[in-house]
C-alpha positions as a Markdown table, in Angstrom:
| # | Residue | x | y | z |
|---|---|---|---|---|
| 1 | Met | 0.0 | 0.0 | 0.0 |
| 2 | Arg | 1.4 | 3.4 | -1.0 |
| 3 | Arg | 2.1 | 6.0 | 1.6 |
| 4 | Arg | -0.2 | 8.9 | 1.7 |
| 5 | Ile | 1.0 | 12.5 | 1.8 |
| 6 | Leu | -1.2 | 15.6 | 2.4 |
| 7 | Val | 0.2 | 18.7 | 0.7 |
| 8 | Val | -1.0 | 22.0 | 2.3 |
| 9 | Asp | -0.1 | 25.1 | 0.2 |
| 10 | Asp | -2.1 | 28.0 | -1.1 |
| 11 | Glu | 0.2 | 28.6 | -4.0 |
| 12 | Pro | -1.2 | 26.5 | -6.9 |
| 13 | Ser | 2.2 | 26.3 | -8.8 |
| 14 | Ile | 3.9 | 25.0 | -5.7 |
| 15 | Ala | 1.1 | 22.6 | -4.8 |
| 16 | Ala | 1.2 | 21.2 | -8.4 |
| 17 | Leu | 5.1 | 20.9 | -8.3 |
| 18 | Leu | 4.9 | 19.0 | -5.1 |
| 19 | Glu | 2.0 | 16.7 | -6.2 |
| 20 | Tyr | 3.8 | 15.9 | -9.5 |
| 21 | Asn | 7.1 | 15.1 | -7.8 |
| 22 | Leu | 5.7 | 13.1 | -5.0 |
| 23 | Gln | 3.4 | 11.1 | -7.3 |
| 24 | Leu | 6.5 | 10.4 | -9.4 |
| 25 | Ala | 8.3 | 9.1 | -6.3 |
| 26 | Gly | 5.4 | 6.7 | -5.7 |
| 27 | Tyr | 3.3 | 8.4 | -3.0 |
| 28 | Asp | -0.5 | 9.0 | -3.0 |
| 29 | Val | -1.0 | 12.7 | -2.8 |
| 30 | Arg | -3.9 | 15.0 | -1.8 |
| 31 | Cys | -3.6 | 18.8 | -1.9 |
| 32 | Val | -5.5 | 21.4 | 0.1 |
| 33 | Ser | -5.0 | 25.1 | 0.2 |
| 34 | Asp | -5.8 | 26.3 | 3.7 |
| 35 | Gly | -5.2 | 25.3 | 7.3 |
| 36 | Glu | -8.8 | 24.5 | 8.2 |
| 37 | Ala | -9.0 | 22.0 | 5.3 |
| 38 | Val | -6.3 | 19.9 | 6.9 |
| 39 | Phe | -8.7 | 18.8 | 9.6 |
| 40 | Asp | -11.3 | 18.0 | 7.0 |
| 41 | Ala | -8.9 | 15.8 | 5.1 |
| 42 | Leu | -7.5 | 13.9 | 8.1 |
| 43 | Gly | -10.4 | 11.4 | 8.4 |
| 44 | Pro | -11.1 | 10.5 | 4.8 |
| 45 | Phe | -7.4 | 10.6 | 3.6 |
| 46 | Arg | -5.6 | 9.5 | 6.7 |
| 47 | Pro | -2.1 | 11.0 | 5.6 |
| 48 | Asp | 1.1 | 9.2 | 6.7 |
| 49 | Leu | 2.9 | 12.6 | 6.5 |
| 50 | Ile | 1.9 | 16.2 | 6.0 |
| 51 | Val | 3.9 | 18.8 | 3.9 |
| 52 | Leu | 2.7 | 22.1 | 5.5 |
| 53 | Asp | 3.2 | 25.6 | 4.3 |
| 54 | Arg | 3.9 | 28.1 | 7.1 |
| 55 | Met | 1.8 | 31.0 | 5.7 |
| 56 | Leu | -1.8 | 29.8 | 5.0 |
| 57 | Pro | -5.2 | 31.4 | 4.8 |
| 58 | Arg | -7.8 | 30.7 | 7.6 |
| 59 | Met | -5.3 | 29.0 | 10.0 |
| 60 | Asp | -1.6 | 29.3 | 9.4 |
| 61 | Gly | 0.8 | 26.3 | 9.4 |
| 62 | Leu | 2.2 | 26.9 | 12.9 |
| 63 | Glu | -1.3 | 26.8 | 14.4 |
| 64 | Val | -2.2 | 23.8 | 12.4 |
| 65 | Cys | 0.8 | 21.9 | 13.7 |
| 66 | Arg | 0.1 | 23.1 | 17.3 |
| 67 | Arg | -3.5 | 21.9 | 17.0 |
| 68 | Leu | -2.5 | 18.5 | 15.6 |
| 69 | Arg | -0.2 | 18.0 | 18.6 |
| 70 | Arg | -2.8 | 19.3 | 21.2 |
| 71 | Glu | -5.2 | 16.7 | 19.7 |
| 72 | Lys | -2.5 | 13.9 | 20.1 |
| 73 | Asn | -2.1 | 13.5 | 16.4 |
| 74 | Glu | 1.5 | 12.6 | 15.9 |
| 75 | Val | 1.5 | 12.4 | 12.0 |
| 76 | Pro | 4.9 | 13.6 | 10.9 |
| 77 | Val | 5.0 | 17.2 | 9.6 |
| 78 | Ile | 7.5 | 18.8 | 7.3 |
| 79 | Met | 7.0 | 22.6 | 7.3 |
| 80 | Leu | 7.8 | 24.8 | 4.3 |
| 81 | Thr | 8.2 | 28.6 | 4.5 |
| 82 | Ala | 9.6 | 31.6 | 2.7 |
| 83 | Leu | 10.8 | 33.0 | 6.1 |
| 84 | His | 14.4 | 32.5 | 6.4 |
| 85 | Asp | 15.1 | 33.7 | 10.0 |
| 86 | Val | 16.4 | 31.0 | 12.4 |
| 87 | Ser | 13.8 | 32.0 | 15.0 |
| 88 | Asp | 11.0 | 31.2 | 12.5 |
| 89 | Arg | 12.5 | 27.7 | 12.0 |
| 90 | Ile | 12.8 | 27.2 | 15.7 |
| 91 | Ala | 9.2 | 28.2 | 16.2 |
| 92 | Gly | 8.0 | 25.6 | 13.7 |
| 93 | Leu | 10.0 | 22.9 | 15.3 |
| 94 | Ala | 8.9 | 24.0 | 18.7 |
| 95 | Gly | 5.3 | 23.9 | 17.5 |
| 96 | Gly | 5.6 | 20.2 | 16.7 |
| 97 | Ala | 7.1 | 20.1 | 13.2 |
| 98 | Asp | 9.5 | 17.2 | 12.5 |
| 99 | Asp | 11.5 | 19.0 | 9.8 |
| 100 | Tyr | 11.7 | 22.4 | 8.3 |
| 101 | Met | 12.6 | 23.6 | 4.7 |
| 102 | Thr | 12.8 | 27.2 | 3.3 |
| 103 | Lys | 11.6 | 28.2 | -0.1 |
| 104 | Pro | 12.9 | 27.9 | -2.7 |
| 105 | Phe | 13.6 | 24.3 | -2.2 |
| 106 | Ser | 14.6 | 21.2 | -4.1 |
| 107 | Pro | 11.8 | 18.7 | -4.6 |
| 108 | Gln | 14.5 | 16.0 | -4.5 |
| 109 | Glu | 15.7 | 17.1 | -1.2 |
| 110 | Leu | 12.2 | 17.1 | 0.1 |
| 111 | Ile | 11.6 | 13.6 | -1.1 |
| 112 | Ala | 14.9 | 12.5 | 0.6 |
| 113 | Arg | 13.7 | 14.1 | 3.9 |
| 114 | Ile | 10.4 | 12.3 | 3.6 |
| 115 | Gly | 12.0 | 9.0 | 2.9 |
| 116 | Ala | 14.2 | 9.5 | 6.0 |
| 117 | Ile | 11.2 | 10.2 | 8.2 |
| 118 | Phe | 9.5 | 7.0 | 6.8 |
| 119 | Arg | 12.5 | 4.9 | 7.4 |
| 120 | Arg | 12.6 | 6.0 | 11.0 |
| 121 | Thr | 8.9 | 5.8 | 11.7 |
| 122 | Gly | 8.4 | 2.6 | 9.9 |
| 123 | Glu | 8.8 | -0.7 | 11.7 |
| 124 | Pro | 12.6 | -1.1 | 12.2 |
| 125 | Ala | 14.5 | -4.3 | 12.1 |
| 126 | Arg | 14.8 | -5.7 | 15.6 |
| 127 | Thr | 18.2 | -6.8 | 17.0 |
| 128 | Glu | 19.0 | -8.3 | 20.3 |
| 129 | Ser | 21.1 | -5.3 | 21.3 |
| 130 | Glu | 18.6 | -2.7 | 20.3 |
| 131 | Gly | 15.3 | -4.3 | 21.2 |
| 132 | Val | 14.6 | -2.7 | 24.6 |
| 133 | His | 16.6 | 0.0 | 26.5 |
| 134 | Arg | 16.0 | 0.3 | 30.1 |
| 135 | Ile | 17.6 | 3.3 | 31.8 |
| 136 | Gly | 16.4 | 3.7 | 35.5 |
| 137 | Arg | 12.7 | 4.4 | 35.4 |
| 138 | Leu | 12.7 | 4.8 | 31.6 |
| 139 | Thr | 12.0 | 2.1 | 29.1 |
| 140 | Val | 12.5 | 2.6 | 25.3 |
| 141 | Arg | 11.2 | -0.2 | 23.0 |
| 142 | Ala | 12.8 | 0.3 | 19.5 |
| 143 | Asp | 10.6 | -2.3 | 17.8 |
| 144 | Ala | 7.4 | -1.0 | 18.9 |
| 145 | Arg | 8.5 | 2.7 | 19.0 |
| 146 | Glu | 7.2 | 2.9 | 22.6 |
| 147 | Val | 8.4 | 4.8 | 25.7 |
| 148 | Glu | 7.4 | 4.2 | 29.2 |
| 149 | Leu | 8.3 | 6.1 | 32.4 |
| 150 | Asp | 7.5 | 4.3 | 35.6 |
| 151 | Gly | 5.5 | 1.9 | 33.6 |
| 152 | Arg | 3.2 | 4.6 | 32.1 |
| 153 | Pro | 3.4 | 5.4 | 28.4 |
| 154 | Val | 5.0 | 8.6 | 27.3 |
| 155 | Glu | 3.7 | 10.3 | 24.1 |
| 156 | Leu | 6.5 | 11.5 | 21.9 |
| 157 | Thr | 6.5 | 12.9 | 18.4 |
| 158 | Pro | 8.3 | 10.8 | 15.7 |
| 159 | Lys | 11.3 | 13.1 | 15.9 |
| 160 | Glu | 11.5 | 13.1 | 19.7 |
| 161 | Phe | 11.4 | 9.3 | 19.6 |
| 162 | Asp | 14.2 | 9.3 | 17.0 |
| 163 | Leu | 16.3 | 11.6 | 19.1 |
| 164 | Leu | 15.8 | 9.6 | 22.3 |
| 165 | Leu | 16.5 | 6.3 | 20.6 |
| 166 | Phe | 19.6 | 7.7 | 18.9 |
| 167 | Met | 20.9 | 8.8 | 22.3 |
| 168 | Cys | 20.0 | 5.4 | 23.9 |
| 169 | Arg | 22.1 | 3.6 | 21.4 |
| 170 | Arg | 25.0 | 5.8 | 22.3 |
| 171 | Arg | 24.4 | 5.9 | 26.1 |
| 172 | Gly | 27.1 | 7.4 | 28.0 |
| 173 | Lys | 28.8 | 9.1 | 25.0 |
| 174 | Val | 29.1 | 12.9 | 24.7 |
| 175 | Leu | 27.3 | 13.8 | 21.5 |
| 176 | Ser | 27.9 | 17.2 | 19.7 |
| 177 | Arg | 24.9 | 19.0 | 18.4 |
| 178 | Arg | 26.3 | 18.5 | 14.9 |
| 179 | Gln | 26.4 | 14.7 | 15.5 |
| 180 | Ile | 22.9 | 14.7 | 16.6 |
| 181 | Leu | 21.7 | 16.7 | 13.6 |
| 182 | His | 23.4 | 14.4 | 11.3 |
| 183 | Gly | 22.3 | 11.2 | 13.0 |
| 184 | Val | 18.7 | 12.1 | 13.8 |
| 185 | Trp | 17.7 | 14.3 | 10.8 |
| 186 | Asp | 19.6 | 11.9 | 8.4 |
| 187 | Cys | 20.4 | 14.5 | 5.9 |
| 188 | Pro | 22.4 | 17.7 | 6.5 |
| 189 | Ile | 20.4 | 20.7 | 7.9 |
| 190 | Val | 21.9 | 24.1 | 7.1 |
| 191 | Gly | 21.3 | 26.5 | 9.9 |
| 192 | Asp | 21.4 | 26.8 | 13.6 |
| 193 | Thr | 22.0 | 23.8 | 15.8 |
| 194 | Arg | 19.6 | 25.3 | 18.3 |
| 195 | Ile | 17.1 | 22.9 | 16.5 |
| 196 | Val | 18.6 | 20.2 | 18.7 |
| 197 | Asp | 18.2 | 22.3 | 21.8 |
| 198 | Val | 14.5 | 22.7 | 21.1 |
| 199 | His | 14.0 | 19.0 | 20.7 |
| 200 | Ile | 16.1 | 18.1 | 23.8 |
| 201 | Ser | 14.0 | 20.6 | 25.8 |
| 202 | His | 10.7 | 18.9 | 24.7 |
| 203 | Leu | 12.2 | 15.6 | 25.6 |
| 204 | Arg | 13.2 | 16.7 | 29.0 |
| 205 | Asp | 9.7 | 18.1 | 29.6 |
| 206 | Lys | 8.4 | 14.6 | 28.9 |
| 207 | Ile | 10.8 | 12.2 | 30.6 |
| 208 | Glu | 12.5 | 14.2 | 33.5 |
| 209 | Lys | 10.9 | 14.9 | 36.8 |
| 210 | Asn | 12.5 | 18.3 | 36.8 |
| 211 | Ala | 13.6 | 19.4 | 33.3 |
| 212 | Arg | 15.9 | 22.0 | 35.0 |
| 213 | Ser | 17.8 | 19.3 | 36.9 |
| 214 | Pro | 17.7 | 16.3 | 34.6 |
| 215 | Glu | 18.4 | 12.7 | 35.5 |
| 216 | Tyr | 18.8 | 11.4 | 32.0 |
| 217 | Ile | 19.7 | 13.9 | 29.3 |
| 218 | Met | 22.7 | 15.8 | 30.7 |
| 219 | Thr | 24.2 | 19.0 | 29.1 |
| 220 | Val | 27.9 | 18.9 | 28.4 |
| 221 | Arg | 28.9 | 22.6 | 28.3 |
| 222 | Ser | 30.2 | 23.9 | 25.0 |
| 223 | Val | 29.9 | 20.4 | 23.4 |
| 224 | Gly | 26.4 | 18.9 | 23.4 |
| 225 | Tyr | 24.5 | 16.3 | 25.4 |
| 226 | Lys | 24.9 | 13.0 | 26.9 |
| 227 | Leu | 22.3 | 10.3 | 27.9 |
| 228 | Thr | 23.0 | 8.8 | 31.3 |
| 229 | Gly | 21.4 | 7.0 | 34.1 |
| 230 | Pro | 21.8 | 3.9 | 36.4 |
| 231 | Pro | 24.0 | 1.2 | 34.9 |
| 232 | Asp | 21.3 | -1.0 | 33.5 |
| 233 | Glu | 22.1 | -2.5 | 30.0 |
| 234 | Pro | 19.8 | -2.6 | 27.1 |
| 235 | Thr | 18.2 | -6.1 | 26.6 |
| 236 | Ala | 16.3 | -7.8 | 23.9 |
C-alpha cells in the first residue's frame, strides 16, 4: 500500500510541483489550500505525512501543527516557509514540526527528507542489542517505538522518539549538536544547531521529573549532550 502525503499550500504552482514530484516518487498525494482544510482531510485521507506551508489562509501552518499535537495526532510534519530567519524555523519545530525547509527548495531534497522520516517511523529491524533499552525508570522499545516512564506510556512525536533512541544507542557518550543533527535528521540541515536544543527541551519536559535538573539527558557545556542514568544495560 502506497504511503499517503497531504500537501498544504495556497500557491497553486507549488502545490502542483509537489503533487507531481511526490506522485512520481510513488506516493499517494492529496492537496488542500488552507489550514482548516487539513482537519477536514484527516479522516477521509488519513495521511502518513503532511507537507505544510507556514503561511496559509484561515489558519496558518504553525497553528495547524500546534492543534495537531494538542489533539494527540503525531503524524509527521515537514513545514515549508518563505521565512528565512532562524527564529521562524525554531518556532516551527517548537510547534511540533518534525522537519523544516525554506523556499525555494529542491523537490529531490524534500523527497529525501520524507524518505528519511518514513525509514525512522516505519517498523525497524529488531536486533537483540537494540530491542529494549531500560535506563532507570525509563523504558524505550525500539521495535514498537514505545516509551514508558515508571510503567506509564510517554507520548513522543516521531522526531522526539528518534532523538531519544539515537541517544539510547550511544548511552554514556558525549554527542555534539552536529552529530545529533546528522544522526537524527539523516540529511544535513543548514542552519542553527539550536534545533537540537528545542527537541532536547521537549524531551526533558516529557521524561524528566524536573527538566531544570535532569536525570537522563545531561548538558555537556560547550559540546552537546549525553544520555546517562543507572548502569542497566539494554536487553532484547
